[in-house]
C-alpha positions as CSV (number, residue, x, y, z in Angstrom):
1,M,-22.4,12.9,8.0
2,S,-18.8,11.6,8.6
3,I,-17.7,9.5,11.5
4,E,-14.7,10.8,13.2
5,T,-11.9,8.3,13.7
6,K,-9.9,8.6,16.8
7,I,-6.2,9.0,16.1
8,D,-3.7,6.8,18.0
9,A,0.0,6.3,18.0
10,A,-0.1,3.1,16.0
11,E,1.4,4.8,12.9
12,L,4.1,6.5,14.9
13,D,4.9,3.2,16.6
14,S,5.1,1.5,13.2
15,L,7.5,4.3,11.9
16,I,9.7,3.9,14.9
17,E,9.9,0.1,14.5
18,R,10.8,0.4,10.8
19,T,13.5,3.0,11.6
20,H,15.2,1.8,14.7
21,S,16.5,-1.3,16.4
22,P,14.1,-3.1,19.0
23,E,16.1,-1.7,21.9
24,V,16.0,1.9,20.6
25,A,12.3,1.5,19.6
26,I,11.2,0.7,23.1
27,A,13.2,3.6,24.5
28,L,11.6,6.0,22.0
29,R,8.0,4.6,22.7
30,N,8.8,5.2,26.5
31,L,10.1,8.7,25.8
32,F,7.0,9.5,23.9
33,A,4.8,8.1,26.6
34,L,6.6,10.1,29.2
35,G,6.0,13.2,27.1
36,C,2.3,12.4,27.1
37,L,2.3,12.0,30.9
38,L,4.0,15.3,31.2
39,V,1.2,17.0,29.2
40,A,-1.4,15.3,31.3
41,Q,0.3,16.5,34.5
42,G,0.1,20.2,33.2
43,H,3.6,20.5,31.7
44,A,2.4,20.9,28.1
45,K,5.4,22.7,26.8
46,Q,7.9,20.2,28.2
47,G,5.8,17.3,27.2
48,M,5.2,18.3,23.7
49,K,9.0,19.1,23.5
50,T,9.7,15.5,24.6
51,C,7.3,14.0,22.1
52,N,8.7,16.1,19.4
53,D,12.3,14.8,20.2
54,V,11.0,11.3,19.3
55,V,9.5,12.4,16.1
56,R,12.7,14.2,15.1
57,T,14.5,10.8,15.0
58,L,12.2,9.7,12.1
59,D,11.9,10.4,8.5
60,E,8.7,12.6,8.6
61,A,8.2,12.6,4.7
62,G,4.7,11.7,3.8
63,H,3.5,11.7,7.4
64,A,3.1,15.4,8.2
65,A,-0.8,15.4,8.2
66,Y,-0.8,12.4,10.5
67,L,1.8,13.9,12.9
68,D,-0.1,17.1,13.0
69,Q,-3.3,15.2,14.1
70,L,-1.3,13.1,16.6
71,F,0.2,16.2,18.3
72,E,-3.4,17.7,18.4
73,A,-4.6,14.4,20.0
74,V,-1.7,14.5,22.5
75,A,-2.8,18.0,23.6
76,R,-6.5,16.8,24.0
77,E,-6.1,13.3,25.3
78,P,-2.4,12.7,26.4
79,L,-3.0,9.6,28.5
80,R,-5.0,7.7,25.8
81,I,-2.3,8.6,23.3
82,G,0.6,7.6,25.7
83,R,-1.1,4.3,26.3
84,S,-1.6,3.6,22.5
85,M,2.2,4.1,22.1
86,R,2.8,0.6,23.7
87,P,5.3,1.8,26.4
88,S,6.9,-0.6,28.8
89,S,4.6,-2.2,31.4
90,E,6.1,-0.1,34.1
91,L,5.1,3.0,32.3
92,L,1.7,1.7,31.2
93,D,1.0,1.2,35.0
94,I,1.2,5.0,35.6
95,L,-0.6,6.2,32.4
């Protein structure tokens, strides 16, 4: 019997930090978290598009399986995933 590990946005956060300046990284983390919030509010199409816009700024090579799992988790638990993205405190307050 395997134990299911809950996926979070830590790997995505790490990819963003390696790829972008600190200023751009926080903007992308906030944008992804806002996408998660949209999903939670019933705007799944718009929220997933917003999250995907963030992912498209990255080199996805070697991360396809993780990203697929992450987007499945966003659909199931958008607020938890949004919080795990480490958005600014103002956004964290509404997640």
